[in-house]
N, C-alpha and C positions, 0 to 999 in steps of 0.2 A: 463225199458231196456237200459235206461243209466246208470246206477247202473252196470246191464250187460256184458253193453259194456266195461264201466272200468276196474271193475275186469278183463276182458278179454282181453284185453291190457297190463293191468298190468301183467297179467299171461306170455303174450307174451314176453312180457321187461324181466323179472325176469327170466324168463327160456332161452332166449339170452344172457342175464350176466353171468348163472352161464356156458353157456356151454362154455361163452372166459374167464370167471374165471378158470374153470377148464382147458383148454389150457392154458392157461397163467402161471397155475400150474407146469403141464405136461412139458411144455418147461424148466421151469427154475430150475426142478428136474434135468432132464436131462443134461440141461448145467454145473451143480455142477458137475458129473455125467462124461462126458466126458472131458473134459475142460484140465484137464493131458494128453488124450490123443491126444487131437490136438497140442496139445505145444510141443509131441512126434513127429508127425506127418508133421508138418510143419518143426521143426529141421531138420528134415530127407531130405523132399522135396529140399529144399533150400541147401540142402550139395552139394556141387561142386566140393564132390570131385566124383574120380572115383567109377562104384557101388563097383569092390572089398574093396575099403576103408571104404565103408559106415559100421557102428557099426546096432546091431540089436536093436529094437527098446526098449530091455530092457539095452541093454548097455547104448542106446542112455536118458532113463530116468532117470539112476543112475548117468548119467554125469550130467543133469541138475542138479540133487539132489544134486549132489556133487560141484558144481559149485553156483549155486543159492537159494538151499533148495526147500521145500516146498510151498512159499511165493507166491503174488504175483508180482514177480521177477525171479521165477524159475516154477514149475512145475503148478504153480496155473494162470502163465502168461496173462494178457488180458483175468480174468474172468468176467467183467463185462459186456465187449463188447459180451461175448458169451454167456451171460443170456438174451442180451439185445436181440440177434443174434433169439435165440431159447425162446425163451418170447414172443419174440414182434411175430414170425412168426407162434408159434402154437396159440396163442392166437386169429388171424385172421381166420388160417388156420380152426379150429376144430368147433371156433364159427361161421366162414360165412358158412362152408360145412352145418352142422347140422340146423342150422337157417332155408340157402336158399333152403335147403330140404325138410324142411315140410310147407315151404310156396309155391313150387312150386309145386302143383296136381298130383298126379304119374299118369304113363300111365298104363292101361293094357297090354300095345304091351310088351314083355319083352326086348325086342329089342331097341326098343324108350326109355323104362327108365331105360336100362342099357346106351343108351346114355345120361338123362337126366342128370343120376348121375356123367358119365363120365365128361359132361359139368360143373356142377357145381363142383365137385372134381380139375378140369383145372382150374376154375375160383379163387379158394381157393388159391392152388398156385401159380398162375401168380400175383395174388392180397399181400398176404404174403410176396412173395419176391421183388417188389415193395417197401413194406413198410419196411423192417429189412433191406435193402443191406445196410446202412451209417453203420451200426451194424458192419457187416458180412467183411467189407470194413476195420471200423477201428481195427478188431479182426485182418486178417491179415497185418498190418501195424504194431501192437504191435509184433506179435507173431515169423512174418518173423524178417528177416538179417536187421538190424538199416543202414538206407542210408551210417552215419561215423562209421565204428568198433569199437566200445568201446565206442560209445557220445551213448547214448538212447535220440533219440527223439522222438518216441512216447509211452507216458506212461500210461496215461489210457485213458477210452473208447470218453470221450465228448473232451479232452484237442487235443488227436487228431483228431477227427472230426473237432473242428473247424479249427485246423494246416492246415485240408490236403484243407478243404474248402477255408481260409483264402490264401494261398500260390497257389493252384491248381483251387480254384474254385468250385461251390455246383455241375456241371457234376461229379467230380471224384469222389464224395460219392457215384456217381452210377456207378463206373468204377465195368464191370464184370453181368451187368445186364442181357444183351441176353442172355450168356450160363448160366446163375444162371436159368432163367425163362426154358428156355430146358432141364433142368434139373428138375427142383423143379414141373413148373405147369405139363406134363405128370404123372410126378414121384409120385407125391401128390393124381393124380387122379388115378392111381395104386394104393395106396398103400389104400387108403380109399375102393375102388372099392373090392377089393381082403378082406378086415378088414369084409365089409357089406356082403358079400356075403358068406364068409367062416362062420363066426357067425351065418350067417341066415341057413347054409346046416349044423352046428355043432350042432343046438338047435333044430334042427326037427330028426335029427338021433342019439344024442347021451343024 
C-alpha cells in the first residue's frame, strides 16, 4: 500500500513536471518566433511622429535590419527578456491549469463545471502574470526608446532588471501589473476554455 501511494505521488509529480516543461518549451519557441515582430511593434508604437509619417511594419523592419542587423541589437533586440516572459508565463499557465483542473473534481452541472474551469484559468493567467512581469518590464525597457538618444542604457535582461531595481526600487519591476492581469487573467481563462470545449466538440463530431 505504501508502495502504491509512493508510485501514485511519483506519477503525479512526473505529470506535473511534464506539463510545466511542455509549457516552458512552447513559451520559448513562441518567443523566438514573435520577438522580431515585437521589436517592430514597439518601435512603431514609440514613434512620436504623426500617423501619416509612420512607416509600414515591413518598412520599419527593413530599416531596423539596415541600421542594426538581425542580431541582439537589431531585429532580435530583447530576445532574452522575451524568452523569459513567454517561457515563465506558459510554464506556470499550462502547468497550473491542467494540474489544478485534474486535482479538483469535475462538477456534473455544466454551468458549475464551466465556472470551475473559468476560475482555474483566471487564476492561471493571474499567477503567471505576477511571476513573469519583471521580464515584461525589462523587455519594454530594452526594446523601447532609451532615456538618452544614442546612448544604450538598457542592454540585457538581467542587467536591466538590476538597473531598474537599483534606480527605481523593486516595485518598478511590477509596473503595469494591474492592466496586465486584467488582460491576461480573463484572456487566459477564455483561451483555455475555448480550447477545451472546441477540442471536445471536434473529437465528438469529427
